[in-house]
OpenMM code with the backbone's topology and positions (N, CA, C; nanometers):
from openmm import Vec3, app, unit

residues = "UNK UNK UNK UNK UNK UNK UNK UNK UNK UNK UNK UNK UNK UNK UNK UNK UNK UNK UNK UNK UNK UNK UNK UNK UNK UNK UNK UNK UNK UNK UNK UNK UNK UNK UNK UNK UNK UNK UNK UNK UNK UNK UNK UNK UNK UNK UNK UNK UNK UNK UNK UNK UNK UNK UNK UNK UNK UNK UNK UNK UNK UNK UNK UNK UNK UNK UNK UNK UNK UNK UNK UNK UNK UNK UNK".split()
positions = [
    Vec3(0.0840, -0.1184, 0.0000),
    Vec3(0.0000, 0.0000, 0.0000),
    Vec3(0.0888, 0.1252, 0.0000),
    Vec3(0.1904, 0.1245, 0.0824),
    Vec3(0.2813, 0.2393, 0.0884),
    Vec3(0.3574, 0.2517, -0.0423),
    Vec3(0.3991, 0.1377, -0.0973),
    Vec3(0.4710, 0.1406, -0.2249),
    Vec3(0.3820, 0.1958, -0.3361),
    Vec3(0.2546, 0.1580, -0.3360),
    Vec3(0.1613, 0.2095, -0.4358),
    Vec3(0.1512, 0.3611, -0.4273),
    Vec3(0.1378, 0.4128, -0.3075),
    Vec3(0.1248, 0.5578, -0.2887),
    Vec3(0.2510, 0.6296, -0.3339),
    Vec3(0.3673, 0.5746, -0.2977),
    Vec3(0.4928, 0.6382, -0.3384),
    Vec3(0.5107, 0.6375, -0.4896),
    Vec3(0.4784, 0.5273, -0.5526),
    Vec3(0.4911, 0.5199, -0.6989),
    Vec3(0.3933, 0.6165, -0.7647),
    Vec3(0.2709, 0.6205, -0.7132),
    Vec3(0.1705, 0.7104, -0.7710),
    Vec3(0.2117, 0.8568, -0.7565),
    Vec3(0.2674, 0.8929, -0.6433),
    Vec3(0.3039, 1.0331, -0.6197),
    Vec3(0.4338, 1.0732, -0.6879),
    Vec3(0.5324, 0.9848, -0.6898),
    Vec3(0.6667, 1.0248, -0.7317),
    Vec3(0.7097, 0.9741, -0.8688),
    Vec3(0.6626, 0.8581, -0.9111),
    Vec3(0.7196, 0.7940, -1.0295),
    Vec3(0.6279, 0.7979, -1.1509),
    Vec3(0.5017, 0.7662, -1.1318),
    Vec3(0.4108, 0.7445, -1.2442),
    Vec3(0.3882, 0.8707, -1.3264),
    Vec3(0.4028, 0.8556, -1.4579),
    Vec3(0.3771, 0.9680, -1.5470),
    Vec3(0.2274, 0.9949, -1.5569),
    Vec3(0.1483, 0.8887, -1.5671),
    Vec3(0.0026, 0.8984, -1.5670),
    Vec3(-0.0502, 0.8097, -1.4556),
    Vec3(-0.0667, 0.8641, -1.3364),
    Vec3(-0.1085, 0.7813, -1.2225),
    Vec3(-0.2490, 0.7253, -1.2388),
    Vec3(-0.2714, 0.6093, -1.1803),
    Vec3(-0.4031, 0.5451, -1.1815),
    Vec3(-0.5011, 0.6269, -1.0994),
    Vec3(-0.4543, 0.6761, -0.9871),
    Vec3(-0.5351, 0.7557, -0.8960),
    Vec3(-0.4757, 0.8956, -0.8908),
    Vec3(-0.5593, 0.9952, -0.9037),
    Vec3(-0.5107, 1.1330, -0.9033),
    Vec3(-0.4406, 1.1642, -0.7711),
    Vec3(-0.3199, 1.2185, -0.7746),
    Vec3(-0.2456, 1.2465, -0.6519),
    Vec3(-0.3202, 1.3386, -0.5555),
    Vec3(-0.4055, 1.4253, -0.6085),
    Vec3(-0.4793, 1.5148, -0.5195),
    Vec3(-0.5740, 1.4348, -0.4298),
    Vec3(-0.6225, 1.3190, -0.4773),
    Vec3(-0.7089, 1.2345, -0.3953),
    Vec3(-0.6324, 1.1664, -0.2826),
    Vec3(-0.5029, 1.1413, -0.3043),
    Vec3(-0.4221, 1.0778, -0.2008),
    Vec3(-0.3881, 1.1743, -0.0875),
    Vec3(-0.4118, 1.2998, -0.1072),
    Vec3(-0.3838, 1.3988, -0.0033),
    Vec3(-0.5082, 1.4321, 0.0788),
    Vec3(-0.6238, 1.3764, 0.0392),
    Vec3(-0.7471, 1.3992, 0.1129),
    Vec3(-0.7717, 1.2814, 0.2074),
    Vec3(-0.8440, 1.3096, 0.3142),
    Vec3(-0.8629, 1.2105, 0.4194),
    Vec3(-0.9577, 1.0970, 0.3808),
    Vec3(-1.0735, 1.1295, 0.3268),
    Vec3(-1.1765, 1.0288, 0.3010),
    Vec3(-1.1326, 0.9245, 0.1966),
    Vec3(-1.0773, 0.9617, 0.0803),
    Vec3(-1.0349, 0.8585, -0.0155),
    Vec3(-0.9279, 0.7645, 0.0407),
    Vec3(-0.8404, 0.8161, 0.1244),
    Vec3(-0.7369, 0.7300, 0.1838),
    Vec3(-0.8006, 0.6326, 0.2823),
    Vec3(-0.8952, 0.6791, 0.3622),
    Vec3(-0.9628, 0.5906, 0.4578),
    Vec3(-1.0439, 0.4843, 0.3847),
    Vec3(-1.1143, 0.5220, 0.2783),
    Vec3(-1.1929, 0.4260, 0.2008),
    Vec3(-1.1011, 0.3234, 0.1337),
    Vec3(-0.9924, 0.3675, 0.0771),
    Vec3(-0.8977, 0.2753, 0.0139),
    Vec3(-0.8357, 0.1788, 0.1130),
    Vec3(-0.8003, 0.2294, 0.2303),
    Vec3(-0.7440, 0.1437, 0.3345),
    Vec3(-0.8471, 0.0425, 0.3831),
    Vec3(-0.9693, 0.0871, 0.4012),
    Vec3(-1.0766, -0.0030, 0.4435),
    Vec3(-1.0995, -0.1124, 0.3392),
    Vec3(-1.1054, -0.0759, 0.2134),
    Vec3(-1.1235, -0.1753, 0.1065),
    Vec3(-1.0086, -0.2744, 0.1015),
    Vec3(-0.8880, -0.2273, 0.1261),
    Vec3(-0.7713, -0.3155, 0.1287),
    Vec3(-0.7860, -0.4207, 0.2381),
    Vec3(-0.8226, -0.3772, 0.3586),
    Vec3(-0.8350, -0.4717, 0.4696),
    Vec3(-0.9530, -0.5671, 0.4517),
    Vec3(-1.0617, -0.5208, 0.3939),
    Vec3(-1.1750, -0.6092, 0.3663),
    Vec3(-1.1351, -0.7162, 0.2649),
    Vec3(-1.0610, -0.6782, 0.1616),
    Vec3(-1.0193, -0.7775, 0.0622),
    Vec3(-0.9200, -0.8766, 0.1219),
    Vec3(-0.8319, -0.8317, 0.2106),
    Vec3(-0.7394, -0.9235, 0.2780),
    Vec3(-0.8179, -1.0246, 0.3613),
    Vec3(-0.9175, -0.9775, 0.4344),
    Vec3(-1.0005, -1.0685, 0.5153),
    Vec3(-1.0764, -1.1673, 0.4277),
    Vec3(-1.1321, -1.1203, 0.3183),
    Vec3(-1.2080, -1.2080, 0.2289),
    Vec3(-1.1192, -1.3165, 0.1692),
    Vec3(-1.0023, -1.2801, 0.1200),
    Vec3(-0.9129, -1.3794, 0.0620),
    Vec3(-0.8602, -1.4749, 0.1679),
    Vec3(-0.8412, -1.4272, 0.2906),
    Vec3(-0.7990, -1.5158, 0.3989),
    Vec3(-0.9055, -1.6206, 0.4276),
    Vec3(-1.0315, -1.5781, 0.4313),
    Vec3(-1.1408, -1.6723, 0.4557),
    Vec3(-1.1503, -1.7736, 0.3427),
    Vec3(-1.1390, -1.7264, 0.2198),
    Vec3(-1.1474, -1.8167, 0.1044),
    Vec3(-1.0362, -1.9211, 0.1089),
    Vec3(-0.9190, -1.8828, 0.1567),
    Vec3(-0.8053, -1.9747, 0.1604),
    Vec3(-0.8091, -2.0653, 0.2833),
    Vec3(-0.8359, -2.0090, 0.4011),
    Vec3(-0.8192, -2.0843, 0.5246),
    Vec3(-0.9403, -2.1664, 0.5677),
    Vec3(-1.0611, -2.1325, 0.5268),
    Vec3(-1.1775, -2.2119, 0.5674),
    Vec3(-1.1701, -2.3561, 0.5172),
    Vec3(-1.1441, -2.3795, 0.3891),
    Vec3(-1.1334, -2.5196, 0.3458),
    Vec3(-1.0195, -2.5936, 0.4174),
    Vec3(-0.9094, -2.5247, 0.4434),
    Vec3(-0.7989, -2.5869, 0.5154),
    Vec3(-0.8411, -2.6226, 0.6584),
    Vec3(-0.9180, -2.5347, 0.7225),
    Vec3(-0.9656, -2.5615, 0.8580),
    Vec3(-1.0588, -2.6819, 0.8585),
    Vec3(-1.1510, -2.6866, 0.7614),
    Vec3(-1.2434, -2.7987, 0.7555),
    Vec3(-1.1695, -2.9312, 0.7375),
    Vec3(-1.0623, -2.9300, 0.6601),
    Vec3(-0.9891, -3.0538, 0.6351),
    Vec3(-0.9020, -3.0946, 0.7532),
    Vec3(-0.8377, -2.9987, 0.8201),
    Vec3(-0.7432, -3.0344, 0.9253),
    Vec3(-0.8070, -3.0441, 1.0632),
    Vec3(-0.8996, -2.9582, 1.0955),
    Vec3(-0.9591, -2.9577, 1.2286),
    Vec3(-1.0869, -3.0410, 1.2323),
    Vec3(-1.1753, -3.0189, 1.1367),
    Vec3(-1.3014, -3.0921, 1.1338),
    Vec3(-1.2877, -3.2289, 1.0682),
    Vec3(-1.1704, -3.2580, 1.0113),
    Vec3(-1.1387, -3.3865, 0.9484),
    Vec3(-1.2404, -3.4270, 0.8413),
    Vec3(-1.2700, -3.3334, 0.7514),
    Vec3(-1.3579, -3.3633, 0.6392),
    Vec3(-1.2742, -3.3856, 0.5148),
    Vec3(-1.3360, -3.4423, 0.4138),
    Vec3(-1.2659, -3.4626, 0.2866),
    Vec3(-1.2556, -3.3288, 0.2131),
    Vec3(-1.1766, -3.3279, 0.1073),
    Vec3(-1.1585, -3.2043, 0.0307),
    Vec3(-1.2895, -3.1611, -0.0351),
    Vec3(-1.3664, -3.2561, -0.0867),
    Vec3(-1.4926, -3.2191, -0.1501),
    Vec3(-1.5945, -3.1706, -0.0474),
    Vec3(-1.5950, -3.2305, 0.0713),
    Vec3(-1.6848, -3.1849, 0.1776),
    Vec3(-1.6435, -3.0458, 0.2271),
    Vec3(-1.5137, -3.0209, 0.2365),
    Vec3(-1.4662, -2.8880, 0.2761),
    Vec3(-1.5061, -2.7837, 0.1726),
    Vec3(-1.4998, -2.8197, 0.0463),
    Vec3(-1.5443, -2.7282, -0.0589),
    Vec3(-1.6922, -2.7000, -0.0505),
    Vec3(-1.7722, -2.8036, -0.0223),
    Vec3(-1.9165, -2.7846, -0.0088),
    Vec3(-1.9487, -2.6954, 0.1102),
    Vec3(-1.8795, -2.7167, 0.2209),
    Vec3(-1.9036, -2.6347, 0.3400),
    Vec3(-1.8569, -2.4904, 0.3208),
    Vec3(-1.7585, -2.4706, 0.2362),
    Vec3(-1.7073, -2.3352, 0.2108),
    Vec3(-1.7921, -2.2571, 0.1130),
    Vec3(-1.8789, -2.3244, 0.0393),
    Vec3(-1.9605, -2.2553, -0.0610),
    Vec3(-2.0497, -2.1472, -0.0001),
    Vec3(-2.1057, -2.1733, 0.1186),
    Vec3(-2.1925, -2.0720, 0.1786),
    Vec3(-2.1124, -1.9464, 0.2130),
    Vec3(-1.9885, -1.9619, 0.2572),
    Vec3(-1.9060, -1.8448, 0.2872),
    Vec3(-1.8739, -1.7671, 0.1602),
    Vec3(-1.8433, -1.8394, 0.0538),
    Vec3(-1.8132, -1.7731, -0.0726),
    Vec3(-1.9366, -1.7045, -0.1295),
    Vec3(-2.0499, -1.7690, -0.1162),
    Vec3(-2.1744, -1.7117, -0.1675),
    Vec3(-2.2118, -1.5861, -0.0891),
    Vec3(-2.1955, -1.5890, 0.0423),
    Vec3(-2.2323, -1.4745, 0.1259),
    Vec3(-2.1360, -1.3570, 0.1084),
    Vec3(-2.0096, -1.3859, 0.0812),
    Vec3(-1.9121, -1.2768, 0.0693),
    Vec3(-1.9160, -1.2113, -0.0678),
    Vec3(-1.9728, -1.2748, -0.1663),
    Vec3(-1.9737, -1.2201, -0.3005),
    Vec3(-2.0974, -1.1523, -0.3309),
] * unit.nanometer
topology = app.Topology()
chain = topology.addChain("A")
for resn in residues:
    res = topology.addResidue(resn, chain)
    for name in ("N", "CA", "C"):
        topology.addAtom(name, app.Element.getBySymbol(name[0]), res)
């Protein structure tokens, strides 16, 4: 995230995000919030099937079936 901001402000000839938006409070808070939500979502997608297989001792197909409700609800 820090590297993205530095590249956008200092290096990029045509930045993806206007640098003036990176100096305002609300766009930075929204971007940070979206970053953390996506990290949580990808963590759940990765670790839930692993938890079902190792802790609940289910098969891979059963872990996938049990994970479908989480994927459906998060999308």
